[in-house]
C-alpha positions in Angstrom: 7.3 1.4 -10.9 3.7 2.1 -10.0 3.1 4.8 -7.4 -0.1 5.2 -5.4 -0.3 8.8 -4.2 -2.8 8.7 -1.3 -1.5 11.9 0.3 -4.4 14.0 1.7 -6.8 11.0 1.7 -8.4 9.6 4.8 -9.2 5.9 5.4 -10.5 3.9 3.7 -9.4 5.6 0.5 -5.7 4.8 0.8 -6.5 1.2 1.4 -8.9 1.0 -1.6 -6.3 2.7 -3.9 -3.6 0.2 -2.7 -5.8 -2.8 -3.3 -6.7 -1.7 -6.8 -3.0 -1.0 -7.6 -2.0 -4.5 -6.4 -4.5 -6.0 -8.8 -2.7 -4.1 -11.7 0.8 -5.4 -11.0 2.2 -8.9 -11.4 3.7 -11.2 -8.7 7.2 -10.1 -7.9 6.7 -6.5 -9.1 7.1 -3.6 -6.8 5.1 -0.4 -6.2 5.2 2.4 -3.8 2.4 4.0 -1.7 2.7 7.6 -0.4 0.6 8.4 2.7 0.6 11.4 5.0 -1.6 10.1 7.7 -0.3 7.8 10.5 -3.6 5.9 10.9 -3.9 5.2 7.2 -0.3 4.1 7.0 -0.9 1.6 9.8 -4.0 0.2 8.2 -2.4 -0.1 4.7 0.8 -1.7 6.2 -1.3 -4.2 8.2 -3.4 -5.1 5.2 -0.2 -5.7 3.1 1.4 -7.8 5.7 -1.8 -9.8 6.4 -1.8 -10.6 2.6 1.8 -11.8 2.6 3.2 -8.8 0.7 6.7 -7.6 1.3 6.6 -4.1 2.7 9.2 -1.6 3.9 8.2 1.8 5.3 10.2 5.0 5.5 9.2 8.5 6.6 10.4 11.9 5.4 8.8 15.2 6.3 5.5 13.7 7.4 5.1 11.5 4.3 5.3 7.7 4.6 6.7 5.8 1.6 5.7 2.2 1.6 7.7 0.1 -0.8 5.6 -3.0 -1.7 6.6 -6.2 -3.4 3.7 -8.3 -4.6 4.2 -11.8 -3.3 1.0 -13.4 -4.8 -2.7 -13.0 -5.0 -4.7 -11.1 -2.4 -6.2 -13.2 0.4 -8.9 -10.6 1.1 -11.3 -9.6 -1.5 -10.7 -6.3 -3.3 -13.1 -3.4 -2.6 
């Protein structure tokens, strides 16, 4: 499973890393995104949902773990 480690990064970097990773996996595959910033988590989660991706978020010790299932191609253009 692909992991995007965006801990310590501020927006828009976590979003850019997530978009690039989504382009590298196939439809139906899963990946995880690690973020330690509430604003970045919200932005990435919103982007994923807006693009129809399955996403579940959990938090442990200040680190958000987004489990993402790629549902298809991105609706918004990659950065």
